C-alpha positions in Angstrom: 61.4 -36.2 58.2 58.4 -34.3 58.9 56.7 -38.0 58.9 59.1 -39.3 61.4 58.6 -36.3 63.7 54.6 -36.5 63.5 55.3 -40.2 64.4 57.4 -39.8 67.3 54.9 -37.1 68.7 52.0 -39.6 68.3 54.0 -41.9 70.2 54.7 -39.8 73.0 51.0 -38.7 73.1 50.0 -42.5 73.2 53.0 -43.3 76.0 51.6 -40.1 77.9 47.9 -41.5 77.7 48.9 -45.0 78.9 51.0 -43.8 81.6 48.4 -41.5 82.8 45.9 -44.2 82.6 48.1 -46.4 84.9 48.2 -43.7 87.0 44.6 -43.3 87.6 43.3 -47.1 86.7 42.0 -47.3 90.3 39.7 -44.3 89.6 36.2 -45.6 87.7 35.2 -44.1 84.3 32.8 -41.2 84.8 31.5 -42.1 80.8 31.9 -40.0 77.6 30.8 -36.5 77.1 30.3 -35.3 73.4 30.5 -31.7 72.9 28.9 -30.0 69.9 29.3 -26.2 69.1 26.3 -25.6 66.7 28.2 -22.7 64.9 31.4 -23.8 65.5 33.2 -21.9 62.8 31.7 -18.5 63.5 33.1 -15.5 65.2 32.2 -16.3 69.0 33.4 -19.8 68.6 36.7 -18.5 67.0 37.5 -15.8 69.9 35.9 -17.6 73.3 34.4 -20.8 73.2 36.8 -23.3 71.5 39.6 -21.9 74.2 36.9 -22.3 76.9 36.1 -26.0 75.7 40.2 -26.3 75.4 40.3 -25.1 79.2 37.8 -27.5 80.1 39.5 -30.4 78.4 42.7 -29.7 79.8 41.4 -29.3 83.4 39.4 -32.7 83.3 41.8 -34.9 81.2 42.7 -38.2 83.1 39.9 -37.3 85.8 37.3 -39.8 84.8 35.7 -38.6 81.7 36.6 -38.8 78.1 35.6 -36.5 75.4 34.8 -36.0 71.6 34.2 -32.5 70.2 32.2 -31.5 67.3 32.3 -28.0 65.4 28.9 -27.9 63.4 28.2 -25.7 60.7 26.2 -24.9 57.4 29.4 -25.5 55.2 30.4 -28.8 53.5 32.5 -31.2 55.7 36.0 -30.4 53.7 35.5 -26.5 53.8 34.2 -26.5 57.3 37.0 -28.9 58.7 39.6 -26.7 57.2 38.4 -23.6 58.8 37.6 -25.3 62.1 41.4 -26.6 62.5 42.8 -23.2 61.7 40.7 -22.0 64.6 42.1 -24.9 66.8 45.5 -24.5 65.8 45.8 -20.8 67.1 44.5 -22.0 70.8 46.6 -20.4 73.9 47.9 -22.9 76.5 46.3 -22.4 79.9 48.5 -20.7 82.2 48.6 -23.7 84.5 50.0 -26.1 82.2 53.6 -25.9 81.3 54.8 -25.8 77.6 55.3 -29.4 77.0 52.6 -30.5 78.6 50.4 -28.0 76.9 51.5 -29.3 73.3 50.6 -33.0 74.4 47.2 -32.1 75.5 46.3 -29.7 72.9 47.5 -32.3 70.2 45.3 -34.9 72.1 42.4 -32.4 72.1 43.1 -31.5 68.1 42.8 -35.4 67.7 39.1 -35.8 69.5 37.6 -32.8 67.5 36.1 -33.2 64.1 33.8 -30.6 61.9 30.1 -32.2 61.1 28.0 -30.3 58.7 24.7 -29.4 60.7 22.1 -28.0 58.1 19.0 -30.5 58.1 17.5 -33.2 60.2 19.2 -35.8 58.4 22.7 -34.1 59.4 21.8 -34.2 63.2 20.7 -37.9 62.7 24.2 -38.9 60.9 25.9 -37.2 63.8 23.6 -38.9 66.4 24.7 -42.4 64.5 28.1 -41.2 64.7 28.5 -40.7 68.5 26.8 -43.9 69.0 29.0 -46.2 66.4 31.7 -44.3 68.7 30.6 -45.3 71.9 30.1 -49.0 70.7 33.1 -49.6 68.9 35.4 -48.3 72.0 33.2 -49.7 74.9 32.5 -46.7 76.6 29.4 -45.8 78.4 27.9 -42.2 77.3 27.7 -39.5 80.4 26.0 -36.7 78.5 25.9 -34.5 75.4 26.8 -30.5 75.5 25.2 -28.7 72.6 26.5 -25.0 72.6 24.3 -22.8 69.9 26.6 -20.4 68.9 24.0 -19.4 66.2 21.3 -16.2 65.7 18.5 -16.8 67.8 15.7 -17.2 65.4 17.8 -20.6 64.8 17.0 -21.7 68.1 13.6 -23.3 68.2 14.5 -25.0 64.9 17.8 -26.6 66.0 16.3 -27.6 69.7 13.5 -29.4 67.4 16.1 -31.5 65.5 18.2 -32.2 68.8 15.2 -33.0 70.5 13.9 -35.5 67.3 17.3 -37.1 66.7 20.1 -36.4 68.9 18.9 -37.1 72.7 21.2 -39.2 74.3 19.8 -42.2 76.3 17.6 -41.7 79.3 20.6 -42.3 81.5 22.7 -39.5 80.2 22.3 -35.9 80.5 21.4 -33.6 77.9 22.5 -29.5 78.0 21.7 -27.0 75.4 23.6 -23.6 76.1 21.7 -20.7 74.3 23.5 -17.3 73.7 21.4 -13.9 74.0 19.4 -12.2 73.0 16.8 -14.3 74.5 13.8 -12.3 72.6 13.3 -8.6 71.7 10.8 -7.5 74.5 8.3 -9.5 77.2 6.2 -11.2 74.0 8.8 -12.4 71.9 10.6 -13.8 74.8 7.7 -15.5 75.7 6.9 -16.9 72.2 10.7 -18.1 72.0 10.3 -20.0 75.6 7.2 -21.8 74.4 8.7 -22.9 71.4 11.8 -24.0 73.1 10.3 -25.7 76.3 8.0 -27.9 73.5 11.3 -29.2 72.8 13.7 -28.9 75.9 13.1 -29.2 79.8 14.1 -26.2 81.4 16.9 -28.3 83.4 18.5 -29.1 80.0 18.6 -25.4 78.9 21.7 -23.2 80.0 20.9 -19.7 79.0 24.2 -17.7 79.3 25.2 -14.3 80.0 29.0 -14.1 80.0 28.9 -11.3 82.3 27.9 -13.9 85.2 30.9 -15.7 84.0 33.2 -12.6 85.1 35.2 -13.3 88.1 34.1 -9.9 89.8 30.4 -10.6 88.8 30.9 -14.3 90.2 32.0 -13.2 93.5 29.5 -10.4 94.4 27.5 -12.7 96.5 30.4 -14.5 98.2 31.8 -10.9 99.2 28.4 -9.8 100.7 28.5 -13.4 102.6 32.1 -12.7 103.9 31.5 -9.2 104.9 27.6 -9.5 106.0 28.3 -8.1 109.7 29.9 -5.3 108.1 27.6 -4.9 105.1 24.0 -5.3 107.4 24.1 -2.0 109.0 25.3 0.1 106.0 23.4 -1.9 103.0 20.2 0.6 103.0 18.5 3.9 101.9 19.8 5.3 105.5 23.6 5.0 104.5 23.8 4.6 100.4 23.6 7.4 98.6 23.6 6.2 95.1 24.6 3.0 93.1 26.3 2.9 89.7 26.5 0.3 87.1 28.5 1.3 83.7 29.4 -0.5 80.7 31.3 2.1 78.3 32.8 1.4 75.1 35.1 2.8 72.7 34.2 0.7 69.8 31.6 1.3 67.4 28.7 -0.9 66.2 30.3 -1.5 62.8 30.1 -5.0 61.4 27.3 -5.6 63.9 25.0 -3.4 62.3 22.3 -6.0 61.1 22.0 -7.3 64.7 22.4 -3.8 66.2 19.9 -2.1 64.7 17.5 -4.4 65.7 18.0 -4.5 69.3 20.2 -1.4 70.5 22.0 -0.5 73.6 19.4 -1.1 76.0 18.6 -4.8 74.6 22.3 -5.4 73.9 23.6 -4.8 77.6 21.5 -3.0 79.9 18.6 -5.4 79.8 20.9 -8.1 80.4 24.5 -7.8 81.9 24.0 -4.6 83.7 20.5 -5.9 85.2 21.9 -9.1 86.3 24.9 -6.9 88.2 22.1 -4.8 89.7 20.4 -7.7 90.9 23.4 -9.9 92.5 24.1 -6.6 94.2 20.8 -5.6 96.0 18.8 -9.0 96.0 17.9 -10.6 99.6 21.0 -12.5 100.6 20.5 -16.2 100.0 20.9 -18.3 103.6 22.8 -20.8 101.4 25.1 -19.8 98.2 24.7 -23.3 96.8 21.0 -23.4 96.9 20.2 -22.1 93.1 16.5 -22.4 93.8 16.7 -19.8 96.7 19.2 -17.4 94.7 16.5 -17.6 91.9 13.6 -17.0 93.9 15.4 -13.7 95.9 16.3 -12.7 92.2 12.6 -13.0 91.1 11.8 -11.3 94.3 14.1 -8.2 93.4 12.9 -7.7 90.0 9.2 -7.5 91.1 10.0 -5.0 93.4 11.3 -2.5 90.7 9.5 0.8 90.5 8.0 1.3 86.8 10.0 2.9 84.2 9.3 4.7 81.1 10.9 7.0 79.1 10.7 9.7 81.8 13.5 7.5 83.5 16.0 7.3 80.6 18.1 9.3 77.9 19.2 8.0 74.9 21.7 9.0 72.1 23.2 7.9 68.9 27.0 8.1 67.9 27.1 10.5 64.5 28.8 8.3 62.2 25.9 5.2 62.8 23.3 6.4 60.7 25.8 6.4 57.6 26.9 2.7 58.7 23.3 1.6 58.8 23.1 2.9 55.3 25.6 1.0 54.4 25.4 -2.1 56.0 21.9 -2.3 55.1 21.5 -1.1 52.1 19.2 1.8 52.7 18.6 5.2 51.1 20.2 8.1 51.9 17.1 9.7 53.5 16.9 6.6 56.0 17.1 7.6 59.8 17.6 4.8 62.3 16.3 5.6 65.6 18.2 2.9 67.4 20.0 4.2 70.7 23.9 3.7 70.9 24.0 5.0 74.4 21.6 5.0 77.1 21.6 6.4 80.7 18.8 4.9 83.3 17.8 5.7 86.6 16.0 2.9 88.4 14.3 3.1 92.0 13.4 0.1 94.0 10.0 0.0 96.2 11.3 -1.5 99.4 11.7 -0.1 102.8 15.6 -1.3 102.2 16.3 0.7 99.0 13.7 3.2 99.0 14.6 6.1 97.3 18.3 5.1 96.5 19.0 6.2 92.5 20.5 3.1 90.4 22.1 4.9 87.7 22.8 2.7 84.5 24.5 3.9 81.6 26.0 2.1 78.5 26.8 3.2 75.1 29.5 2.6 72.3 31.8 5.3 70.9 32.7 6.6 74.4 36.0 7.9 75.6 37.0 4.8 77.3 36.7 1.1 77.9 35.7 0.4 81.2 33.0 -1.5 83.4 32.0 -1.1 87.0 29.6 -1.3 89.8 29.9 1.1 92.4 28.2 1.8 96.0 28.3 5.3 96.7 28.1 5.8 100.7 26.5 9.1 102.3 29.2 11.2 104.2 28.7 12.1 107.6 32.0 14.0 108.1 32.5 17.7 107.7 36.2 18.6 107.2 36.8 22.0 108.7 40.7 21.5 107.5 42.6 19.2 105.7 40.2 17.8 103.1 42.9 15.2 101.9 42.5 13.3 104.9 41.1 9.6 104.2 37.8 10.1 106.5 37.1 13.3 104.3 36.9 11.3 101.2 34.1 9.2 99.4 33.2 6.2 101.2 32.4 3.8 98.3 32.6 -0.1 97.1 33.6 -0.6 93.7 33.2 -4.1 91.7 35.6 -3.4 88.9 35.3 -5.5 86.4 38.0 -4.7 83.9 39.6 -2.5 81.9 40.0 1.5 82.5 42.9 3.1 84.6 42.9 -0.6 86.5 42.9 -2.8 83.9 42.9 -6.0 86.0 39.5 -7.0 87.7 39.2 -6.6 91.3 36.9 -5.4 94.4 37.8 -2.2 96.0 36.7 -0.8 99.2 37.7 2.4 100.3 39.8 2.7 103.6 37.3 4.9 105.5 34.7 2.3 105.2 36.0 -1.0 106.4 38.7 -3.6 105.8 37.1 -6.4 104.1 37.4 -10.2 104.2 39.2 -11.8 101.3 36.2 -13.6 99.3 38.3 -16.7 98.8 41.7 -17.1 100.2 42.8 -19.7 97.5 41.6 -18.0 94.2 42.2 -14.2 95.0 44.6 -12.2 96.8 45.2 -8.8 98.3 47.0 -6.2 96.4 49.3 -4.2 98.2 51.5 -2.7 95.8 49.9 0.3 93.9 50.2 1.9 90.7 50.0 5.9 91.0 46.6 6.2 89.5 42.9 7.0 90.4 39.8 4.9 90.4 36.6 6.6 90.4 37.9 9.6 92.5 40.4 8.0 94.9 44.0 7.0 94.4 44.6 3.3 95.0 46.5 3.7 98.2 42.9 4.8 99.6 41.2 1.3 98.6 41.6 -1.9 100.4 42.0 -4.0 97.1 41.5 -7.5 96.2 41.8 -9.4 92.7 41.9 -13.2 91.5 45.2 -14.7 91.6 44.8 -16.0 87.7 42.4 -14.1 85.2 40.2 -16.6 83.6 37.9 -16.0 80.9 34.1 -15.6 81.7 33.7 -18.4 78.9 35.8 -20.7 80.1 33.9 -20.5 84.0 30.6 -20.8 82.6 31.6 -23.5 80.2 32.9 -25.7 83.1 30.0 -24.6 85.1 27.7 -26.1 82.1 29.7 -29.3 82.3 29.2 -29.6 85.9 25.6 -29.3 85.7 25.8 -25.7 88.1 22.6 -23.5 86.8 23.6 -20.5 89.4 25.2 -18.5 87.2 22.7 -19.1 84.1 19.3 -17.2 83.2 16.0 -19.1 84.1 13.0 -19.1 82.3 11.2 -17.0 85.1 14.2 -14.7 85.6 14.3 -13.9 81.9 11.0 -13.1 81.8 10.8 -10.9 84.8 13.5 -8.8 83.3 11.6 -8.5 80.1 8.5 -7.3 82.2 10.2 -4.5 83.7 12.3 -3.4 80.8 9.6 -3.7 77.9 7.3 -0.8 79.2 10.5 1.5 79.1 11.6 0.2 75.7 8.3 0.6 74.3 7.8 4.5 75.5 11.3 5.0 73.8 10.4 3.9 70.6 9.7 7.4 69.3 12.1 9.2 71.4 14.6 10.6 69.1 18.4 9.5 70.1 20.8 12.5 71.1 23.5 12.4 68.5 27.1 12.5 69.7 30.3 12.9 67.8 32.4 9.9 69.6 35.3 9.4 71.8 37.0 12.5 73.8 34.9 14.9 71.7 31.7 14.0 73.4 32.7 16.3 76.4 29.7 17.0 78.7 27.4 16.1 75.9 26.2 13.0 77.3 26.0 13.7 80.9 22.5 13.1 82.4 21.1 14.1 85.7 18.2 13.4 88.1 15.5 15.7 88.8 13.2 14.4 91.0 12.0 11.3 89.6 12.7 12.0 86.2 16.2 12.1 83.9 17.4 14.3 81.7 20.5 15.3 79.8 22.5 17.9 81.9 23.4 20.4 79.0 21.6 21.4 75.7 22.4 19.3 72.6 24.8 21.0 70.2 24.1 18.5 67.4 20.5 18.7 66.2 19.4 14.8 65.6 16.2 15.9 63.3 14.9 19.1 62.2 11.3 17.9 62.0 10.3 21.3 60.2 9.5 24.9 61.7 6.9 24.9 64.6 5.2 28.3 65.6 6.6 29.1 68.9 3.3 29.6 70.5 3.4 30.1 74.3 0.0 29.7 76.6 -2.8 30.8 74.5 -6.4 31.6 76.4 -9.8 31.7 74.7 -13.1 30.3 74.5 -14.3 26.9 73.8 -18.0 25.7 73.9 -18.8 28.7 76.0 -16.4 28.1 78.6 -12.8 29.3 79.0 -10.2 27.4 77.2 -6.1 27.5 77.5 -3.8 25.8 74.9 -0.3 25.5 74.6 2.0 22.7 73.5 1.8 19.9 75.6 4.5 20.4 78.4 3.5 24.0 78.8 -0.1 23.0 78.8 0.6 20.3 81.6 2.7 23.1 83.3 -0.1 25.5 83.4 -2.5 22.9 84.6 -0.5 21.9 87.5 0.2 25.6 88.3 -3.5 26.2 88.3 -4.2 23.2 90.5 -1.7 24.9 93.1 -3.5 28.1 92.9 -6.8 26.5 93.6 -5.4 23.9 96.5 -3.9 27.4 98.0 -7.4 28.8 97.8 -9.2 26.0 99.1 -7.1 25.3 102.1 -7.1 29.3 102.9 -11.0 28.9 103.0 -11.8 25.5 104.3 -8.4 23.8 105.4 -8.5 21.2 102.5 -8.7 20.8 99.2 -10.8 18.0 97.6 -9.0 16.9 94.3 -11.2 14.1 92.1 -8.7 12.7 89.2 -9.9 10.7 86.2 -8.5 7.7 84.8 -7.0 6.9 81.7 -4.1 8.4 79.6 -5.1 12.1 80.1 -3.7 12.8 83.5 -0.5 11.0 83.1 1.8 13.9 82.1 0.0 16.0 84.8 0.5 13.0 87.6 4.5 13.6 86.5 4.7 17.0 86.8 2.8 17.2 90.2 4.9 14.3 91.6 8.3 15.7 90.3 8.2 19.8 89.7 5.5 20.8 92.3 7.5 20.5 95.6 5.3 23.4 97.4 2.2 21.5 96.6 0.2 21.2 99.9 -0.2 17.5 99.8 -0.8 17.2 103.5 -3.8 19.2 103.6 -5.4 17.5 100.0 -7.4 14.8 99.9 -7.3 12.5 96.5 -10.4 10.8 95.0 -11.1 9.3 92.1 -13.4 10.3 89.1 -13.9 6.5 87.8 -12.2 2.8 88.0 -12.1 -0.1 86.3 -13.6 -3.0 88.3 -9.9 -4.9 88.6 -8.2 -5.0 92.0 -6.1 -1.9 92.5 -2.9 -3.8 92.4 -3.4 -4.6 88.9 -1.6 -2.9 85.9 -5.3 -1.8 84.4 -6.5 -0.3 87.7 -6.9 3.8 87.4 -5.7 3.9 91.0 -2.6 2.0 90.7 -1.7 4.8 87.7 -2.5 7.3 90.2 -0.2 5.3 93.0 2.4 4.5 90.6 2.6 8.2 88.9 1.9 10.3 91.7 1.0 8.9 95.5 4.4 7.0 96.1 6.3 10.1 95.1 4.7 12.3 97.7 4.0 12.9 101.2 0.4 12.7 101.8 -1.3 11.1 104.6 -2.6 8.1 104.2 -6.1 8.9 105.3 -6.3 11.4 102.8 -6.5 8.9 100.0 -9.5 7.9 98.8 -10.0 4.7 96.4 -13.0 3.8 95.0 -14.3 0.3 96.6 -14.9 -1.4 93.6 -13.1 -5.0 95.4 -15.3 -6.0 98.4 -15.8 -9.4 99.6 -13.6 -10.7 97.3 -16.0 -9.6 94.4 -15.7 -7.0 91.9 -18.3 -4.6 91.5 -21.1 -6.7 92.5 -24.6 -4.3 93.1 -25.1 -6.2 96.1 -22.2 -4.9 98.0 -23.0 -1.7 97.7 -19.6 0.1 96.7 -21.1 3.1 95.1 -23.2 3.8 98.2 -20.3 3.4 100.4 -18.0 5.9 98.4 -21.0 8.4 98.1 -21.3 8.1 102.2 -17.5 9.0 102.2 -17.7 11.4 99.9 -20.6 13.3 101.7 -18.6 12.6 105.3 -15.4 14.6 104.1 -16.7 17.2 101.6 -18.8 20.0 102.3 -22.2 19.6 100.2 -20.7 16.9 98.5 -18.7 19.6 96.3 -15.6 18.8 95.0 -13.0 21.6 94.9 -11.6 20.2 91.8 -12.5 17.7 89.4 -10.0 16.8 86.7 -11.5 15.0 83.4 -10.3 13.3 80.3 -12.0 12.7 77.1 -12.2 9.5 75.0 -12.1 9.6 71.1 -15.9 8.3 71.4 -16.7 11.5 73.5 -17.1 9.7 77.1 -15.7 11.1 79.9 -15.0 9.6 83.6 -16.7 6.1 82.7 -19.8 7.7 81.6 -20.3 6.4 78.3 -23.0 7.0 75.4 -25.4 4.3 76.5 -25.0 4.8 80.2 -28.3 5.2 81.8 -28.9 7.9 84.1 -32.6 8.6 84.2 -33.2 7.0 87.8 -29.9 8.2 89.2 -30.7 12.1 89.4 -29.5 12.6 93.0 -26.5 9.9 93.2 -23.1 10.8 93.0 -21.5 7.4 92.3 -22.7 4.4 89.9 -21.9 1.1 88.2 -21.6 1.7 84.5 -20.6 -0.5 81.6 -18.1 0.2 79.1 -18.0 -1.1 75.4 -14.1 -2.1 75.9 -12.7 -4.3 78.1 -12.8 -4.4 81.2 -16.4 -3.6 80.8 -17.8 -3.1 84.5 -16.8 0.4 85.7 -17.7 2.5 88.8 -18.1 6.4 88.1 -19.1 9.7 89.6 -22.3 10.9 88.1 -22.9 14.2 86.0 -24.4 15.2 89.4 -21.2 14.9 91.5 -19.5 16.3 88.5 -21.5 19.3 87.9 -21.9 20.2 91.7 -17.9 20.9 91.6 -16.5 24.0 92.4 -14.3 23.9 89.3 -14.0 21.6 86.6 -11.0 20.9 84.4 -11.1 19.2 80.9 -7.4 17.9 79.7 -7.3 17.0 76.0 -4.0 16.1 74.4 -3.0 14.6 71.1 -3.3 14.6 67.2 -5.7 11.5 67.8 -7.9 13.8 69.3 -8.3 16.6 66.9 -11.5 15.4 64.9 -13.3 15.1 68.5 -12.2 18.6 69.5 -13.5 19.9 66.3 -16.8 17.8 66.4 -17.4 19.3 70.0 -16.7 23.0 68.8 -19.5 22.6 66.3 -22.1 21.0 69.0 -24.4 23.6 70.9 -25.6 22.5 74.5 -25.7 18.7 75.4 -25.9 15.9 72.7 -26.5 11.9 73.5 -23.7 10.9 71.1 -20.9 13.1 73.4 -21.4 12.5 77.0 -18.9 15.0 77.9 -21.5 17.8 76.8 -23.4 17.0 80.1 -20.3 18.6 81.8 -22.1 22.0 82.9 -21.1 23.2 86.7 -24.1 24.6 88.3 -22.4 27.5 90.2 -18.7 26.0 89.3 -16.3 26.9 86.5 -15.5 24.7 83.5 -12.0 25.1 82.1 -10.7 23.3 78.7 -7.0 23.0 78.5 -6.3 21.5 75.0 -2.9 21.3 73.4 -2.3 22.4 69.9 -2.1 18.8 68.4 -5.6 18.1 69.7 -6.5 22.1 68.8 -4.8 22.3 65.4 -4.2 18.4 64.5 
């Protein structure tokens, strides 16, 4: 009986195919497409990919292409076939198909699908032969092959090599290989992966997928900006936007994914990719042509290049309380193992452009939070003061929300507050205006306070992107350049966070306000003290600032933060005194790592510092262009100058780059800087020079082998460093010892041995150039933190 029913169903399918073919006999065949899902029985394939390919097939059946589908895996054929068909039988019908039509299409899809073991090069070669044999037997022309790599990233290069060597289609057919994130762990690993893949596949053959770009709201950010360009252009800037928030909150934990998650953490998992892509679409320069993927890519690259440098001062991290136990269990770690992988992060980003200067971009994501929701919000400044009736629409927040789903609203939508403007519909065919509202609030406003538009028919992100791959559309995929540009921004922050202990939080609603964070100047910090200690590193003596003597001069010691605060305070006092007496304050700053914390403190905390009357000079400079990351001036600019209001003509970078050459004696750079010093500074005596000390005892760029015998009166010279870049420009000891005050900042345990050695030396030592710093009529103060002093 079952066999009869099966034969009747098969006959119906055949009849339907023939009728369908007759109806389209005038349509020219567009060729055969082979789809291979490598990892076709895995979790991602089960949840999303096969549904996406079934949707593609149901959309394309009868339109000119023929198809075959392969699920590839490591399991033997018999076992893999059983698993694959259990997955395929559970596929849901697309909403646009009737039940009867869906049954026919689904049966045909199952008939065209096969499992194929893909473990060795021989397996890939067999697959290639099977594809060619089918094409020959059925007299079909090959249109292309689509490989979807649903496998761990470490397997990409090996599989790409197998595809390249054994499974390429003929030259007149296309090859498209889809790659899932992660695309590397940082900039260096991403570059290495890109190098391996580009050796096997062309860039146009690779489709790096970020499923967020397939979400219906995300894919409509640029069309929304286009349709409402006249209304947005006047307000899409720093004069009107107060802040931007990009949020992805999850209630789930990382259980079951620990092996992956503990290597990556929340920033690598979702912020570096998903949330960064959303930010880029919102803020990149609008392309002249939305269908020009090259222009869109270039605008994305330009925007990523404009992001200001970020490190651990621009982020907070957390870890839900049960995470470490899950790591110990799933990774077989001992009970004393402690994971520092963050499961929560809050980051604030700034853009270095006149359009967005000063607008904070809050990005946050985490696991085990109070709700599942994802959105991007643009909050506008309010220019209305409501004396009465605060519930009037004009008194409420002005905002645009790209709501990606879940949360109170439950469906994807674009919301514009009614006190802003009435937006144009992004796509009148696929999108609709929502006019019936539930009695709920979304980000502080009731639904009736918004103009709302939403997709007519919800579509899964993978369905959208698989369709784009089929049609060769690359505008919603990650390019190699875009990937590396993103990693170039995020890698310094990730590196600086690698030794930061995450704040522990209990999870869910019990988190309360524990994860709230705020912007203080340009630094990010938690708003409330932690109630759970992440780690107890042992009791530390609670020393405050301590004063004493070191090498016969005054010494101030404290823990690093208190020491920097004290030094900043002393600089403020010195500046106020100099300005009272002479009307201006001349401060020379050294390069290297020593002054970094101080520059941050000056930029963020001392709002009363008299920058308008302060001149910034350099103690030393590497012979590289000022725009390069290795430049001391670039460091001073990024950490301090771009955050303060200081007259342009009060900034005095060392002239290391003259006549398109770097530090050439004949160009006279040192002489030019000497003339500038004598022109502006009375008696060439700086009010304050801040120095650091290298582990070898050098200071400024004055090293053990620096020859100074014939330069007794010179203020600036070219020197040679034992490490790259070798060429330097530096103030001389003559210039340093003329200063009214000289501060020497020494921080970190790695300087403890040096501090001990210097304390034993009386007078000068040729081995330690810092010992030649002896102001003639000024004051020398040593600022040494407890790590350097006590080890």
